matplotlib code that plots the C-alpha trace (Angstrom):
import matplotlib.pyplot as plt

x = [0.0, 1.0, 0.5, -3.2, -5.8, -6.7, -9.4, -8.8, -9.9, -13.3, -14.2, -10.8, -9.0, -5.1, -3.2, 0.4, 2.5, 5.9, 7.4, 7.3, 3.7, 2.9, 5.0, 2.7, -0.5, 0.2, 1.4, -1.9, -4.1, -2.4, -3.4, -6.9, -6.9, -6.0, -8.6, -11.5, -10.3, -13.3, -14.8, -16.2, -18.7, -21.5, -20.8, -23.7, -22.9, -25.7, -25.0, -21.7, -22.2, -24.9, -22.3, -24.3, -22.0, -22.1, -24.1, -22.0, -21.1, -17.0, -15.2, -12.7, -13.6, -11.9, -14.1, -17.0, -16.3, -16.0, -19.1, -21.5, -25.2, -27.7, -30.4, -30.6, -32.3, -29.8, -31.9, -32.6, -29.1, -27.8, -30.0, -29.1, -25.3, -25.9, -26.9, -24.6, -21.5, -19.4, -20.6, -19.4, -15.8, -15.9, -16.2, -14.0, -10.9, -11.6, -11.6, -8.2, -7.0, -7.8, -5.9, -2.5, -3.0, -3.1, -0.8, 2.3, 5.0, 4.9, 1.3, -1.4, -4.3, -7.7, -11.1, -14.1, -14.9, -11.1, -11.3, -15.0, -12.6, -9.7, -12.4, -14.1, -10.5, -9.3, -12.6, -11.8, -8.1, -9.2, -11.8, -9.3, -7.1, -9.0, -10.7, -7.3, -6.5, -9.6, -9.7, -11.7, -13.2, -10.3, -7.7, -6.3, -5.9, -4.4, -1.8, -1.1, -0.5, 1.5, 5.1, 6.7, 9.1, 5.3, 5.1, 1.9, 2.8, 3.4, 0.2, -1.7, -0.1, -0.7, -4.1, -4.5, -2.4, -4.9, -8.3, -6.4, -5.9, -10.1, -10.6, -8.6, -10.2, -13.8, -13.5, -11.3, -14.5, -17.1]
y = [0.2, 3.4, 6.5, 6.7, 4.3, 0.6, -1.2, -3.6, -5.9, -5.4, -1.8, -1.0, 1.6, 1.1, 4.1, 4.5, 7.2, 8.4, 10.5, 13.7, 13.6, 13.1, 16.3, 17.7, 16.6, 17.6, 21.0, 21.8, 19.8, 22.2, 25.1, 24.5, 23.7, 27.4, 28.4, 26.7, 27.5, 29.3, 31.9, 34.9, 34.6, 36.4, 38.2, 36.9, 33.9, 31.6, 32.2, 31.0, 28.3, 26.8, 27.4, 30.4, 32.7, 35.3, 35.3, 37.2, 35.5, 35.6, 38.1, 35.8, 33.7, 30.5, 30.7, 31.3, 28.2, 25.9, 27.3, 28.7, 30.4, 27.7, 30.0, 32.9, 35.1, 37.1, 37.0, 33.2, 32.3, 34.7, 32.7, 29.5, 30.5, 32.0, 28.4, 26.1, 27.5, 26.7, 23.2, 23.1, 24.6, 22.0, 18.9, 20.2, 21.0, 17.3, 16.0, 17.7, 16.3, 12.8, 12.8, 14.7, 11.9, 8.9, 10.6, 8.3, 7.3, 3.8, 2.1, 3.0, 0.9, 3.3, 2.7, 2.9, 6.8, 7.9, 7.3, 9.2, 11.7, 12.0, 12.3, 15.3, 16.5, 15.8, 17.7, 20.9, 21.1, 21.0, 23.3, 25.8, 25.2, 25.2, 28.7, 30.4, 28.9, 29.7, 26.4, 25.4, 22.7, 22.9, 22.6, 19.2, 21.1, 24.3, 21.9, 20.1, 23.4, 24.8, 25.0, 23.0, 26.3, 28.7, 29.6, 28.2, 24.8, 23.3, 24.4, 23.1, 19.5, 19.7, 20.2, 17.4, 15.2, 15.6, 14.7, 12.0, 10.8, 11.8, 9.7, 6.5, 7.0, 7.1, 3.8, 2.5, 3.0, 2.1]
z = [0.2, -1.0, 2.1, 2.4, 4.1, 4.1, 5.1, 8.4, 10.2, 12.2, 11.1, 11.8, 9.4, 8.7, 8.2, 6.4, 6.3, 5.8, 8.6, 6.3, 5.6, 8.9, 10.0, 6.9, 8.4, 11.9, 10.7, 8.5, 11.4, 14.2, 12.1, 12.1, 15.3, 15.9, 13.4, 15.3, 18.7, 21.1, 19.2, 21.0, 24.0, 25.4, 28.4, 30.1, 32.6, 31.5, 28.0, 28.2, 30.3, 27.7, 25.0, 23.5, 21.2, 18.9, 15.6, 13.4, 10.1, 10.3, 8.3, 7.6, 4.3, 5.8, 8.7, 7.0, 4.9, 8.2, 9.8, 6.6, 7.1, 7.6, 6.5, 3.7, 6.0, 8.2, 11.5, 11.1, 10.5, 13.2, 15.5, 14.5, 14.6, 18.3, 19.4, 17.2, 16.4, 19.8, 19.6, 16.0, 17.0, 20.2, 17.2, 15.0, 17.4, 19.0, 15.3, 14.7, 18.0, 17.2, 14.2, 16.1, 18.9, 16.1, 13.2, 12.9, 10.5, 9.3, 9.8, 12.3, 13.0, 13.5, 15.1, 13.2, 15.2, 14.8, 11.1, 11.1, 12.9, 10.4, 7.8, 9.3, 10.0, 6.6, 5.0, 7.4, 6.2, 2.6, 2.8, 4.5, 2.1, -0.9, 0.4, 0.6, -2.8, -4.5, -5.9, -8.7, -10.0, -12.8, -9.9, -11.7, -15.2, -13.4, -11.4, -14.6, -16.4, -13.5, -13.5, -10.8, -9.6, -9.1, -6.0, -5.2, -6.7, -3.5, -2.0, -4.8, -4.8, -1.3, -1.8, -4.5, -1.7, 0.6, -1.7, -2.2, 1.4, 1.6, -1.2, 0.4, 3.9, 2.3, 0.4, 3.2, 5.5, 2.4]

ax = plt.figure().add_subplot(projection="3d")
ax.plot(x, y, z, "-o")
ax.set_aspect("equal")
plt.show()
């Protein structure tokens, strides 16, 4: 098996990575962890205890992509965000932490729950990088036409690699 994921026994998923790949993954996931750190909370102690947070759409395009509005109506979207964003952030942090806790060079066996956390975290990392790179559906054509000395080339190739990893994990799970 090349780097990536394959089905294991009893619903487990086998992950195999080179040391440099683990380093890159850990760096990207750590970046994600920094982005999804707890958002602004209410000044009201009861609202803080209940996890009720801000209702504003994030101005950062990456955060707006990771935490999209649930409704077209701004008031409904704000109310929904107020009650859900803190929990969503907690989940994204937990998934990212699972990757950091289990990402190893060589071979590692992931439980089905860990594999699902990896899947969600890889998706979040891809969304983050894709938003920063302004990725379109023509990314493969862009990479094929891009000279390797283009300063964007490593980021685009990394995005493509993350897509491969996510695909191999989906195939291993199903």
